[in-house]
Structure formats: structure tokens, C-alpha cells
N, CA and C atoms of all chains as a GROMACS GRO file, in nm:
protein
  600
    1MET      N    1   4.816   2.217   3.090
    1MET     CA    2   4.828   2.291   3.009
    1MET      C    3   4.926   2.175   2.889
    2ASP      N    4   4.874   2.146   2.725
    2ASP     CA    5   4.932   2.052   2.703
    2ASP      C    6   4.969   2.139   2.582
    3LYS      N    7   4.986   2.224   2.548
    3LYS     CA    8   5.038   2.360   2.469
    3LYS      C    9   5.193   2.302   2.348
    4TYR      N   10   5.221   2.348   2.271
    4TYR     CA   11   5.380   2.292   2.203
    4TYR      C   12   5.416   2.448   2.132
    5THR      N   13   5.514   2.485   2.243
    5THR     CA   14   5.572   2.585   2.157
    5THR      C   15   5.722   2.562   2.116
    6MET      N   16   5.740   2.596   1.975
    6MET     CA   17   5.845   2.573   1.940
    6MET      C   18   5.922   2.728   1.870
    7TYR      N   19   6.050   2.770   1.898
    7TYR     CA   20   6.097   2.902   1.837
    7TYR      C   21   6.210   2.793   1.683
    8GLY      N   22   6.201   2.871   1.621
    8GLY     CA   23   6.263   2.827   1.493
    8GLY      C   24   6.397   2.924   1.421
    9LYS      N   25   6.504   2.881   1.482
    9LYS     CA   26   6.603   2.980   1.416
    9LYS      C   27   6.675   2.888   1.339
   10LEU      N   28   6.658   3.043   1.187
   10LEU     CA   29   6.720   3.038   1.040
   10LEU      C   30   6.809   3.093   1.025
   11THR      N   31   6.939   3.037   0.976
   11THR     CA   32   6.998   3.155   0.933
   11THR      C   33   7.055   3.140   0.805
   12ALA      N   34   7.029   3.254   0.732
   12ALA     CA   35   7.001   3.300   0.585
   12ALA      C   36   7.161   3.277   0.544
   13LEU      N   37   7.168   3.229   0.400
   13LEU     CA   38   7.262   3.288   0.326
   13LEU      C   39   7.251   3.424   0.353
   14PRO      N   40   7.422   3.467   0.332
   14PRO     CA   41   7.415   3.590   0.354
   14PRO      C   42   7.357   3.667   0.223
   15GLY      N   43   7.287   3.756   0.298
   15GLY     CA   44   7.207   3.842   0.171
   15GLY      C   45   7.059   3.835   0.162
   16LYS      N   46   7.074   3.692   0.187
   16LYS     CA   47   6.913   3.640   0.133
   16LYS      C   48   6.799   3.620   0.248
   17ARG      N   49   6.806   3.720   0.373
   17ARG     CA   50   6.710   3.688   0.419
   17ARG      C   51   6.574   3.738   0.470
   18GLU      N   52   6.596   3.901   0.363
   18GLU     CA   53   6.487   3.934   0.285
   18GLU      C   54   6.343   3.831   0.202
   19GLU      N   55   6.425   3.767   0.104
   19GLU     CA   56   6.394   3.670   0.050
   19GLU      C   57   6.328   3.566   0.116
   20LEU      N   58   6.412   3.527   0.194
   20LEU     CA   59   6.353   3.438   0.320
   20LEU      C   60   6.225   3.474   0.348
   21SER      N   61   6.242   3.570   0.483
   21SER     CA   62   6.137   3.608   0.510
   21SER      C   63   6.014   3.607   0.454
   22THR      N   64   6.004   3.653   0.306
   22THR     CA   65   5.895   3.649   0.231
   22THR      C   66   5.828   3.558   0.200
   23LEU      N   67   5.884   3.415   0.194
   23LEU     CA   68   5.844   3.311   0.168
   23LEU      C   69   5.791   3.273   0.332
   24LEU      N   70   5.850   3.297   0.400
   24LEU     CA   71   5.845   3.279   0.569
   24LEU      C   72   5.642   3.332   0.576
   25LEU      N   73   5.652   3.411   0.534
   25LEU     CA   74   5.544   3.498   0.561
   25LEU      C   75   5.423   3.449   0.478
   26GLU      N   76   5.519   3.390   0.356
   26GLU     CA   77   5.364   3.293   0.234
   26GLU      C   78   5.332   3.199   0.331
   27ALA      N   79   5.432   3.116   0.379
   27ALA     CA   80   5.377   3.002   0.435
   27ALA      C   81   5.309   3.014   0.597
   28SER      N   82   5.294   3.125   0.638
   28SER     CA   83   5.233   3.194   0.748
   28SER      C   84   5.084   3.211   0.720
   29ARG      N   85   5.037   3.280   0.564
   29ARG     CA   86   4.900   3.294   0.525
   29ARG      C   87   4.839   3.127   0.489
   30CYS      N   88   4.958   3.002   0.453
   30CYS     CA   89   4.869   2.892   0.428
   30CYS      C   90   4.837   2.834   0.541
   31LEU      N   91   4.913   2.876   0.685
   31LEU     CA   92   4.824   2.815   0.817
   31LEU      C   93   4.751   2.895   0.894
   32ARG      N   94   4.726   3.019   0.781
   32ARG     CA   95   4.635   3.049   0.882
   32ARG      C   96   4.501   2.992   0.916
   33HIS      N   97   4.482   2.911   0.795
   33HIS     CA   98   4.303   2.793   0.826
   33HIS      C   99   4.346   2.738   0.892
   34VAL      N  100   4.468   2.663   0.911
   34VAL     CA  101   4.510   2.524   0.991
   34VAL      C  102   4.446   2.455   1.128
   35ASP      N  103   4.421   2.378   1.175
   35ASP     CA  104   4.353   2.369   1.294
   35ASP      C  105   4.463   2.344   1.379
   36GLY      N  106   4.467   2.414   1.522
   36GLY     CA  107   4.538   2.436   1.610
   36GLY      C  108   4.679   2.534   1.632
   37CYS      N  109   4.673   2.593   1.511
   37CYS     CA  110   4.786   2.696   1.493
   37CYS      C  111   4.792   2.813   1.529
   38GLU      N  112   4.810   2.844   1.681
   38GLU     CA  113   4.773   2.926   1.777
   38GLU      C  114   4.860   3.081   1.744
   39LEU      N  115   5.013   3.034   1.729
   39LEU     CA  116   5.142   3.150   1.681
   39LEU      C  117   5.226   3.100   1.545
   40TYR      N  118   5.228   3.185   1.488
   40TYR     CA  119   5.347   3.179   1.398
   40TYR      C  120   5.362   3.297   1.313
   41ILE      N  121   5.481   3.328   1.404
   41ILE     CA  122   5.546   3.442   1.383
   41ILE      C  123   5.647   3.473   1.320
   42ILE      N  124   5.668   3.546   1.241
   42ILE     CA  125   5.821   3.554   1.175
   42ILE      C  126   5.908   3.693   1.234
   43ASN      N  127   5.972   3.682   1.282
   43ASN     CA  128   6.085   3.765   1.325
   43ASN      C  129   6.252   3.811   1.290
   44GLU      N  130   6.243   3.907   1.282
   44GLU     CA  131   6.427   3.908   1.221
   44GLU      C  132   6.457   3.970   1.314
   45SER      N  133   6.620   3.913   1.361
   45SER     CA  134   6.704   3.955   1.453
   45SER      C  135   6.751   4.082   1.435
   46VAL      N  136   6.738   4.109   1.556
   46VAL     CA  137   6.827   4.294   1.531
   46VAL      C  138   6.944   4.330   1.518
   47GLU      N  139   7.011   4.197   1.651
   47GLU     CA  140   7.125   4.237   1.581
   47GLU      C  141   7.220   4.102   1.470
   48ASP      N  142   7.160   4.006   1.469
   48ASP     CA  143   7.219   3.948   1.324
   48ASP      C  144   7.186   3.941   1.224
   49PRO      N  145   7.234   4.026   1.100
   49PRO     CA  146   7.164   4.061   1.001
   49PRO      C  147   7.079   3.899   0.879
   50ASP      N  148   7.137   3.825   0.932
   50ASP     CA  149   7.119   3.672   0.852
   50ASP      C  150   7.000   3.628   0.886
   51VAL      N  151   7.007   3.638   1.025
   51VAL     CA  152   6.885   3.535   1.143
   51VAL      C  153   6.740   3.603   1.154
   52ILE      N  154   6.665   3.514   1.139
   52ILE     CA  155   6.530   3.496   1.155
   52ILE      C  156   6.477   3.374   1.238
   53TRP      N  157   6.405   3.431   1.363
   53TRP     CA  158   6.339   3.358   1.446
   53TRP      C  159   6.176   3.323   1.421
   54ILE      N  160   6.121   3.191   1.435
   54ILE     CA  161   5.975   3.200   1.385
   54ILE      C  162   5.935   3.146   1.546
   55THR      N  163   5.860   3.204   1.576
   55THR     CA  164   5.757   3.159   1.734
   55THR      C  165   5.627   3.071   1.660
   56GLU      N  166   5.650   3.016   1.698
   56GLU     CA  167   5.508   2.849   1.709
   56GLU      C  168   5.469   2.856   1.772
   57MET      N  169   5.328   2.876   1.822
   57MET     CA  170   5.233   2.800   1.924
   57MET      C  171   5.146   2.690   1.873
   58TRP      N  172   5.152   2.590   1.902
   58TRP     CA  173   5.021   2.472   1.886
   58TRP      C  174   4.946   2.416   1.991
   59ARG      N  175   4.816   2.430   1.979
   59ARG     CA  176   4.710   2.346   2.040
   59ARG      C  177   4.775   2.234   2.123
   60ASP      N  178   4.878   2.174   2.048
   60ASP     CA  179   4.948   2.040   2.118
   60ASP      C  180   5.031   1.984   1.996
   61THR      N  181   5.130   1.870   2.045
   61THR     CA  182   5.210   1.845   1.962
   61THR      C  183   5.152   1.726   1.849
   62GLU      N  184   5.068   1.694   1.860
   62GLU     CA  185   4.959   1.680   1.773
   62GLU      C  186   4.966   1.753   1.618
   63ALA      N  187   4.847   1.850   1.679
   63ALA     CA  188   4.865   1.957   1.580
   63ALA      C  189   4.979   2.011   1.480
   64HIS      N  190   5.068   2.034   1.581
   64HIS     CA  191   5.208   2.038   1.491
   64HIS      C  192   5.227   1.969   1.385
   65ALA      N  193   5.218   1.805   1.446
   65ALA     CA  194   5.304   1.722   1.362
   65ALA      C  195   5.226   1.721   1.208
   66GLU      N  196   5.124   1.720   1.280
   66GLU     CA  197   5.018   1.721   1.130
   66GLU      C  198   5.022   1.874   1.015
   67SER      N  199   5.053   1.950   1.099
   67SER     CA  200   5.098   2.063   1.026
   67SER      C  201   5.217   2.028   0.875
   68LEU      N  202   5.310   1.961   0.943
   68LEU     CA  203   5.453   1.904   0.832
   68LEU      C  204   5.426   1.851   0.763
   69HIS      N  205   5.232   1.789   0.709
   69HIS     CA  206   5.258   1.733   0.620
   69HIS      C  207   5.135   1.819   0.494
   70ASN      N  208   5.124   1.925   0.538
   70ASN     CA  209   5.023   2.044   0.483
   70ASN      C  210   5.127   2.053   0.310
   71THR      N  211   5.033   2.018   0.239
   71THR     CA  212   5.143   2.066   0.134
   71THR      C  213   5.174   2.172   0.061
   72GLU      N  214   5.102   2.259   0.071
   72GLU     CA  215   5.144   2.404   0.025
   72GLU      C  216   5.245   2.447   0.108
   73VAL      N  217   5.237   2.453   0.226
   73VAL     CA  218   5.394   2.447   0.290
   73VAL      C  219   5.471   2.380   0.283
   74LEU      N  220   5.479   2.276   0.230
   74LEU     CA  221   5.574   2.211   0.210
   74LEU      C  222   5.648   2.241   0.090
   75ALA      N  223   5.532   2.282   0.005
   75ALA     CA  224   5.610   2.333  -0.162
   75ALA      C  225   5.718   2.468  -0.139
   76ILE      N  226   5.615   2.540  -0.002
   76ILE     CA  227   5.714   2.670   0.003
   76ILE      C  228   5.865   2.667   0.060
   77ILE      N  229   5.874   2.548   0.186
   77ILE     CA  230   5.986   2.495   0.220
   77ILE      C  231   6.126   2.454   0.114
   78GLN      N  232   6.069   2.410   0.025
   78GLN     CA  233   6.153   2.378  -0.081
   78GLN      C  234   6.195   2.488  -0.140
   79ARG      N  235   6.100   2.595  -0.184
   79ARG     CA  236   6.134   2.699  -0.258
   79ARG      C  237   6.306   2.774  -0.126
   80ALA      N  238   6.186   2.754  -0.016
   80ALA     CA  239   6.265   2.830   0.103
   80ALA      C  240   6.436   2.796   0.113
   81ARG      N  241   6.450   2.646   0.088
   81ARG     CA  242   6.537   2.568   0.139
   81ARG      C  243   6.712   2.622   0.045
   82PRO      N  244   6.711   2.613  -0.088
   82PRO     CA  245   6.848   2.679  -0.136
   82PRO      C  246   6.868   2.855  -0.031
   83LEU      N  247   6.812   2.896   0.028
   83LEU     CA  248   6.806   3.022   0.070
   83LEU      C  249   6.903   2.997   0.233
   84ILE      N  250   6.871   2.898   0.278
   84ILE     CA  251   6.882   2.890   0.440
   84ILE      C  252   7.014   2.786   0.474
   85ALA      N  253   7.125   2.837   0.546
   85ALA     CA  254   7.248   2.780   0.579
   85ALA      C  255   7.239   2.686   0.694
   86THR      N  256   7.152   2.725   0.780
   86THR     CA  257   7.119   2.620   0.908
   86THR      C  258   6.978   2.635   0.980
   87ILE      N  259   6.914   2.557   1.037
   87ILE     CA  260   6.791   2.574   1.099
   87ILE      C  261   6.817   2.476   1.261
   88GLU      N  262   6.767   2.574   1.349
   88GLU     CA  263   6.838   2.508   1.530
   88GLU      C  264   6.667   2.539   1.594
   89PRO      N  265   6.586   2.432   1.586
   89PRO     CA  266   6.487   2.424   1.658
   89PRO      C  267   6.520   2.461   1.810
   90ILE      N  268   6.399   2.496   1.872
   90ILE     CA  269   6.435   2.477   2.069
   90ILE      C  270   6.269   2.461   2.034
   91ARG      N  271   6.255   2.336   2.122
   91ARG     CA  272   6.138   2.272   2.182
   91ARG      C  273   6.069   2.313   2.346
   92LEU      N  274   5.968   2.372   2.310
   92LEU     CA  275   5.937   2.409   2.500
   92LEU      C  276   5.818   2.367   2.490
   93ARG      N  277   5.773   2.420   2.681
   93ARG     CA  278   5.623   2.333   2.701
   93ARG      C  279   5.609   2.491   2.753
   94PRO      N  280   5.492   2.558   2.713
   94PRO     CA  281   5.430   2.691   2.771
   94PRO      C  282   5.368   2.662   2.883
   95LEU      N  283   5.423   2.734   2.966
   95LEU     CA  284   5.342   2.697   3.162
   95LEU      C  285   5.206   2.827   3.157
   96GLY      N  286   5.248   2.895   3.061
   96GLY     CA  287   5.112   3.064   3.092
   96GLY      C  288   5.184   3.187   3.064
   97GLY      N  289   5.124   3.279   3.126
   97GLY     CA  290   5.093   3.431   3.080
   97GLY      C  291   4.992   3.475   3.045
   98ILE      N  292   5.057   3.566   2.961
   98ILE     CA  293   4.964   3.693   2.826
   98ILE      C  294   5.003   3.602   2.723
   99GLY      N  295   4.835   3.597   2.647
   99GLY     CA  296   4.895   3.531   2.493
   99GLY      C  297   4.824   3.395   2.481
  100LEU      N  298   4.810   3.350   2.574
  100LEU     CA  299   4.753   3.175   2.577
  100LEU      C  300   4.638   3.145   2.543
  101MET      N  301   5.491   4.774   1.088
  101MET     CA  302   5.496   4.726   1.219
  101MET      C  303   5.585   4.816   1.266
  102ASP      N  304   5.569   4.899   1.367
  102ASP     CA  305   5.664   4.843   1.508
  102ASP      C  306   5.679   4.807   1.638
  103LYS      N  307   5.586   4.704   1.640
  103LYS     CA  308   5.606   4.638   1.731
  103LYS      C  309   5.742   4.550   1.764
  104TYR      N  310   5.741   4.527   1.939
  104TYR     CA  311   5.866   4.485   1.968
  104TYR      C  312   5.876   4.324   2.001
  105THR      N  313   5.984   4.248   1.990
  105THR     CA  314   5.986   4.104   2.076
  105THR      C  315   6.089   4.084   2.080
  106MET      N  316   6.043   3.998   2.210
  106MET     CA  317   6.174   3.976   2.321
  106MET      C  318   6.217   3.828   2.345
  107TYR      N  319   6.284   3.751   2.308
  107TYR     CA  320   6.313   3.588   2.409
  107TYR      C  321   6.398   3.630   2.509
  108GLY      N  322   6.363   3.596   2.605
  108GLY     CA  323   6.426   3.600   2.729
  108GLY      C  324   6.507   3.427   2.757
  109LYS      N  325   6.613   3.403   2.753
  109LYS     CA  326   6.640   3.268   2.768
  109LYS      C  327   6.756   3.259   2.925
  110LEU      N  328   6.645   3.254   3.019
  110LEU     CA  329   6.713   3.238   3.135
  110LEU      C  330   6.753   3.094   3.222
  111THR      N  331   6.871   3.087   3.244
  111THR     CA  332   6.931   2.965   3.298
  111THR      C  333   6.928   2.938   3.463
  112ALA      N  334   6.836   2.886   3.485
  112ALA     CA  335   6.822   2.868   3.664
  112ALA      C  336   6.939   2.806   3.708
  113LEU      N  337   7.014   2.859   3.796
  113LEU     CA  338   7.068   2.764   3.898
  113LEU      C  339   6.975   2.591   3.878
  114PRO      N  340   7.109   2.478   3.939
  114PRO     CA  341   7.070   2.366   3.874
  114PRO      C  342   6.930   2.330   4.017
  115GLY      N  343   6.826   2.277   3.974
  115GLY     CA  344   6.733   2.246   4.117
  115GLY      C  345   6.567   2.396   4.112
  116LYS      N  346   6.625   2.493   4.063
  116LYS     CA  347   6.566   2.603   4.076
  116LYS      C  348   6.468   2.654   3.971
  117ARG      N  349   6.454   2.593   3.890
  117ARG     CA  350   6.365   2.643   3.758
  117ARG      C  351   6.271   2.550   3.755
  118GLU      N  352   6.187   2.539   3.810
  118GLU     CA  353   6.044   2.557   3.878
  118GLU      C  354   6.026   2.644   4.004
  119GLU      N  355   6.111   2.689   4.079
  119GLU     CA  356   6.061   2.837   4.153
  119GLU      C  357   6.105   2.882   4.119
  120LEU      N  358   6.158   2.941   4.003
  120LEU     CA  359   6.192   3.057   3.925
  120LEU      C  360   6.095   3.052   3.808
  121SER      N  361   6.041   2.938   3.774
  121SER     CA  362   5.906   2.984   3.688
  121SER      C  363   5.741   3.018   3.725
  122THR      N  364   5.773   2.993   3.897
  122THR     CA  365   5.671   3.027   3.987
  122THR      C  366   5.670   3.185   3.953
  123LEU      N  367   5.773   3.217   3.997
  123LEU     CA  368   5.757   3.385   4.021
  123LEU      C  369   5.766   3.462   3.904
  124LEU      N  370   5.798   3.392   3.789
  124LEU     CA  371   5.796   3.483   3.658
  124LEU      C  372   5.635   3.495   3.603
  125LEU      N  373   5.544   3.356   3.664
  125LEU     CA  374   5.448   3.345   3.650
  125LEU      C  375   5.340   3.447   3.689
  126GLU      N  376   5.435   3.505   3.821
  126GLU     CA  377   5.316   3.601   3.914
  126GLU      C  378   5.396   3.754   3.815
  127ALA      N  379   5.464   3.748   3.803
  127ALA     CA  380   5.547   3.859   3.734
  127ALA      C  381   5.455   3.901   3.601
  128SER      N  382   5.380   3.801   3.556
  128SER     CA  383   5.300   3.798   3.373
  128SER      C  384   5.144   3.836   3.485
  129ARG      N  385   5.132   3.763   3.579
  129ARG     CA  386   4.984   3.864   3.597
  129ARG      C  387   4.982   3.988   3.664
  130CYS      N  388   5.152   4.051   3.697
  130CYS     CA  389   5.129   4.189   3.724
  130CYS      C  390   5.125   4.272   3.555
  131LEU      N  391   5.158   4.183   3.448
  131LEU     CA  392   5.156   4.254   3.390
  131LEU      C  393   5.041   4.265   3.286
  132ARG      N  394   4.927   4.167   3.326
  132ARG     CA  395   4.834   4.160   3.224
  132ARG      C  396   4.763   4.312   3.202
  133HIS      N  397   4.787   4.379   3.329
  133HIS     CA  398   4.714   4.542   3.293
  133HIS      C  399   4.785   4.633   3.273
  134VAL      N  400   4.883   4.588   3.189
  134VAL     CA  401   4.970   4.667   3.164
  134VAL      C  402   4.995   4.768   3.019
  135ASP      N  403   4.954   4.876   2.981
  135ASP     CA  404   4.936   4.914   2.845
  135ASP      C  405   5.038   4.825   2.780
  136GLY      N  406   4.989   4.787   2.642
  136GLY     CA  407   5.137   4.768   2.531
  136GLY      C  408   5.183   4.583   2.521
  137CYS      N  409   5.171   4.561   2.612
  137CYS     CA  410   5.247   4.400   2.651
  137CYS      C  411   5.110   4.307   2.589
  138GLU      N  412   5.157   4.274   2.503
  138GLU     CA  413   5.047   4.117   2.403
  138GLU      C  414   5.085   4.031   2.410
  139LEU      N  415   5.221   3.997   2.423
  139LEU     CA  416   5.263   3.847   2.440
  139LEU      C  417   5.347   3.855   2.602
  140TYR      N  418   5.344   3.737   2.670
  140TYR     CA  419   5.446   3.764   2.742
  140TYR      C  420   5.412   3.600   2.835
  141ILE      N  421   5.498   3.477   2.761
  141ILE     CA  422   5.443   3.374   2.784
  141ILE      C  423   5.622   3.281   2.874
  142ILE      N  424   5.595   3.209   2.927
  142ILE     CA  425   5.687   3.168   3.028
  142ILE      C  426   5.630   2.997   2.986
  143ASN      N  427   5.791   2.970   2.892
  143ASN     CA  428   5.768   2.824   2.863
  143ASN      C  429   5.938   2.772   2.947
  144GLU      N  430   5.907   2.673   2.983
  144GLU     CA  431   6.065   2.548   2.994
  144GLU      C  432   6.047   2.500   2.885
  145SER      N  433   6.246   2.514   2.855
  145SER     CA  434   6.292   2.385   2.786
  145SER      C  435   6.262   2.259   2.786
  146VAL      N  436   6.238   2.214   2.635
  146VAL     CA  437   6.208   2.071   2.690
  146VAL      C  438   6.340   1.957   2.693
  147GLU      N  439   6.446   2.042   2.625
  147GLU     CA  440   6.585   1.952   2.601
  147GLU      C  441   6.669   1.981   2.766
  148ASP      N  442   6.653   2.076   2.826
  148ASP     CA  443   6.728   2.157   2.906
  148ASP      C  444   6.691   2.189   2.993
  149PRO      N  445   6.696   2.098   3.118
  149PRO     CA  446   6.600   2.130   3.265
  149PRO      C  447   6.659   2.231   3.332
  150ASP      N  448   6.721   2.349   3.290
  150ASP     CA  449   6.723   2.416   3.416
  150ASP      C  450   6.689   2.564   3.301
  151VAL      N  451   6.681   2.525   3.182
  151VAL     CA  452   6.644   2.673   3.091
  151VAL      C  453   6.449   2.732   3.088
  152ILE      N  454   6.437   2.829   3.104
  152ILE     CA  455   6.303   2.895   3.037
  152ILE      C  456   6.344   2.984   2.936
  153TRP      N  457   6.216   3.013   2.876
  153TRP     CA  458   6.259   3.098   2.777
  153TRP      C  459   6.078   3.200   2.804
  154ILE      N  460   6.106   3.342   2.815
  154ILE     CA  461   5.967   3.413   2.848
  154ILE      C  462   5.951   3.498   2.635
  155THR      N  463   5.857   3.471   2.580
  155THR     CA  464   5.872   3.500   2.470
  155THR      C  465   5.763   3.624   2.510
  156GLU      N  466   5.808   3.737   2.465
  156GLU     CA  467   5.769   3.886   2.501
  156GLU      C  468   5.737   3.951   2.353
  157MET      N  469   5.607   4.000   2.367
  157MET     CA  470   5.575   4.055   2.234
  157MET      C  471   5.511   4.261   2.295
  158TRP      N  472   5.610   4.330   2.217
  158TRP     CA  473   5.527   4.478   2.286
  158TRP      C  474   5.502   4.524   2.180
  159ARG      N  475   5.349   4.628   2.218
  159ARG     CA  476   5.347   4.756   2.105
  159ARG      C  477   5.431   4.803   1.973
  160ASP      N  478   5.520   4.839   2.119
  160ASP     CA  479   5.646   4.879   2.037
  160ASP      C  480   5.745   4.941   2.171
  161THR      N  481   5.820   4.989   2.123
  161THR     CA  482   5.973   4.991   2.235
  161THR      C  483   5.934   5.071   2.334
  162GLU      N  484   5.875   5.128   2.294
  162GLU     CA  485   5.876   5.230   2.399
  162GLU      C  486   5.771   5.189   2.570
  163ALA      N  487   5.673   5.098   2.510
  163ALA     CA  488   5.594   5.012   2.560
  163ALA      C  489   5.720   4.914   2.673
  164HIS      N  490   5.720   4.849   2.617
  164HIS     CA  491   5.841   4.758   2.671
  164HIS      C  492   5.929   4.848   2.764
  165ALA      N  493   5.998   4.962   2.703
  165ALA     CA  494   6.091   5.022   2.849
  165ALA      C  495   6.037   5.097   2.948
  166GLU      N  496   5.858   5.091   2.914
  166GLU     CA  497   5.813   5.192   3.049
  166GLU      C  498   5.763   5.044   3.132
  167SER      N  499   5.772   4.898   3.120
  167SER     CA  500   5.718   4.798   3.176
  167SER      C  501   5.852   4.774   3.270
  168LEU      N  502   5.971   4.824   3.248
  168LEU     CA  503   6.105   4.757   3.299
  168LEU      C  504   6.040   4.877   3.473
  169HIS      N  505   6.000   4.972   3.417
  169HIS     CA  506   6.004   5.031   3.592
  169HIS      C  507   5.913   4.994   3.658
  170ASN      N  508   5.805   4.901   3.612
  170ASN     CA  509   5.676   4.856   3.704
  170ASN      C  510   5.736   4.819   3.859
  171THR      N  511   5.665   4.860   3.937
  171THR     CA  512   5.719   4.840   4.083
  171THR      C  513   5.734   4.707   4.114
  172GLU      N  514   5.573   4.627   4.102
  172GLU     CA  515   5.546   4.501   4.150
  172GLU      C  516   5.646   4.426   4.052
  173VAL      N  517   5.694   4.426   3.915
  173VAL     CA  518   5.762   4.340   3.871
  173VAL      C  519   5.904   4.331   3.877
  174LEU      N  520   5.977   4.475   3.964
  174LEU     CA  521   6.085   4.483   3.949
  174LEU      C  522   6.087   4.438   4.128
  175ALA      N  523   6.019   4.411   4.202
  175ALA     CA  524   6.034   4.360   4.327
  175ALA      C  525   6.014   4.227   4.321
  176ILE      N  526   5.949   4.126   4.200
  176ILE     CA  527   5.928   4.002   4.175
  176ILE      C  528   6.066   3.973   4.112
  177ILE      N  529   6.130   4.074   4.021
  177ILE     CA  530   6.260   4.032   3.988
  177ILE      C  531   6.400   4.002   4.092
  178GLN      N  532   6.379   4.111   4.191
  178GLN     CA  533   6.467   4.111   4.297
  178GLN      C  534   6.472   3.984   4.357
  179ARG      N  535   6.358   3.921   4.369
  179ARG     CA  536   6.321   3.769   4.436
  179ARG      C  537   6.353   3.655   4.357
  180ALA      N  538   6.388   3.696   4.237
  180ALA     CA  539   6.418   3.601   4.107
  180ALA      C  540   6.553   3.580   4.116
  181ARG      N  541   6.633   3.701   4.131
  181ARG     CA  542   6.777   3.696   4.098
  181ARG      C  543   6.809   3.577   4.186
  182PRO      N  544   6.845   3.568   4.280
  182PRO     CA  545   6.909   3.445   4.332
  182PRO      C  546   6.910   3.312   4.292
  183LEU      N  547   6.773   3.277   4.201
  183LEU     CA  548   6.776   3.169   4.120
  183LEU      C  549   6.846   3.168   4.055
  184ILE      N  550   6.871   3.284   3.961
  184ILE     CA  551   6.940   3.262   3.778
  184ILE      C  552   7.058   3.258   3.786
  185ALA      N  553   7.108   3.178   3.690
  185ALA     CA  554   7.249   3.194   3.678
  185ALA      C  555   7.275   3.277   3.539
  186THR      N  556   7.239   3.308   3.422
  186THR     CA  557   7.234   3.334   3.335
  186THR      C  558   7.115   3.410   3.237
  187ILE      N  559   7.096   3.536   3.229
  187ILE     CA  560   7.001   3.578   3.121
  187ILE      C  561   7.064   3.621   2.970
  188GLU      N  562   7.024   3.527   2.898
  188GLU     CA  563   7.040   3.616   2.737
  188GLU      C  564   6.947   3.664   2.690
  189PRO      N  565   6.918   3.771   2.612
  189PRO     CA  566   6.803   3.863   2.579
  189PRO      C  567   6.863   3.858   2.381
  190ILE      N  568   6.761   3.803   2.316
  190ILE     CA  569   6.738   3.822   2.164
  190ILE      C  570   6.634   3.913   2.137
  191ARG      N  571   6.704   4.015   2.082
  191ARG     CA  572   6.582   4.108   2.026
  191ARG      C  573   6.581   4.083   1.911
  192LEU      N  574   6.435   4.142   1.883
  192LEU     CA  575   6.366   4.059   1.737
  192LEU      C  576   6.256   4.231   1.677
  193ARG      N  577   6.243   4.207   1.542
  193ARG     CA  578   6.150   4.249   1.525
  193ARG      C  579   6.049   4.184   1.446
  194PRO      N  580   5.910   4.152   1.476
  194PRO     CA  581   5.819   4.070   1.401
  194PRO      C  582   5.819   4.156   1.288
  195LEU      N  583   5.764   4.059   1.160
  195LEU     CA  584   5.724   4.086   1.051
  195LEU      C  585   5.588   4.075   1.027
  196GLY      N  586   5.514   3.950   1.067
  196GLY     CA  587   5.380   3.926   1.014
  196GLY      C  588   5.408   3.800   1.072
  197GLY      N  589   5.278   3.730   1.049
  197GLY     CA  590   5.208   3.566   1.087
  197GLY      C  591   5.093   3.576   1.144
  198ILE      N  592   5.109   3.474   1.219
  198ILE     CA  593   4.948   3.424   1.277
  198ILE      C  594   5.015   3.462   1.439
  199GLY      N  595   4.906   3.565   1.486
  199GLY     CA  596   4.932   3.614   1.647
  199GLY      C  597   4.912   3.726   1.668
  200LEU      N  598   4.929   3.815   1.603
  200LEU     CA  599   5.008   3.948   1.603
  200LEU      C  600   4.876   4.061   1.592
   0.00000   0.00000   0.00000
């Protein structure tokens, strides 16, 4: 299996998480028809009121790399950027389990 | 939506990650028929050679709580415990996206 998973931890500026998650949900709708996107789930942290985690899984690293050029998503990221304090990506190799 | 997501970060003792991931894949096979388990993916970190992240998503917190009593899974956790240095859970509320 050469699928590619990424968790993206986004810390919003104080009070901006809801606005940010709305934009990310909009981005996920643009990715719905993108080839190779298997998971793109927007989650909010239960413990930290400023934090969002995105669960991404792609058919392979190439599908993920290609998605970074999606112009609709790029436009949304431009709008989201002023709401974000920090971004921390965690790169993973899925081995198996339920939901692959 | 009241689904429940958890990322579990497991740091294996040095050199024990592969043995640990084999046990976790075995646990995931026990969960395949458990009601309400929607994602249970075992991932290894690309950057850290000792780290495994489990992506879990459950229909609701009750389904997750009930799964903690699964005797087959508990038996596997007993075998896995000596391989684990630390466990850090991250509790999340999924809001939407692809793969829900």
C-alpha cells in the first residue's frame, strides 16, 4: 500500500476557529471531485478551543501533490491565511485497518 | 453530527514499532464487526521511527466507550503494553468533509 496520510494541525487566531472551519469545509467541497482524495475531514479539538485538525488520506503522494495546485482550493487558502496562527503537518504512512 | 474522532499517538520503545503495529493491525481486525466503528487506521510516522498514529472515528462517543470493553481487543492491548513508551490521545469532533 502506498497511500499517503497527513494530519494538519491548524491553530486559529483567538476566536477565529469557527470562521476558519467554515472555509475549510468549503475547501473540502472543492476536493470532492478531485481524483485520489479518499479522506479530507475537518475536526475541531475537544480540548483546545483554537485548534482544528484535518485528516487527509490520498491514493498516493502524487495525488496529494497535484491537489496543491487546485486553483479553487488555493483561493480559499488565501482567504483562510489571515485567520491562522500556525500550521503543523504530520506525515504518515497508513498500514491498514478499517476505512482504507 | 455527533460522531467522535480520536487520534492516538503511540510511541514504541526503540526498535519495537513494527511489532507494535502488527498487534494493532490484529486489533483492527477484531473491531471490523464492532457496531459504530467507522475508521480505525494504523499509520506509521514518516518522520519519527518510533511513532504510530491511530486514526479512529466512531458513530458516537457511546460506541467508542463500548468498544473499550471488547475482550479480544483488551487481550491484544495487554500484549502490546510492554512495547509502548507513551500514549497521547487527541479528542476531536468531526465537522464534515470527505469520508464521513
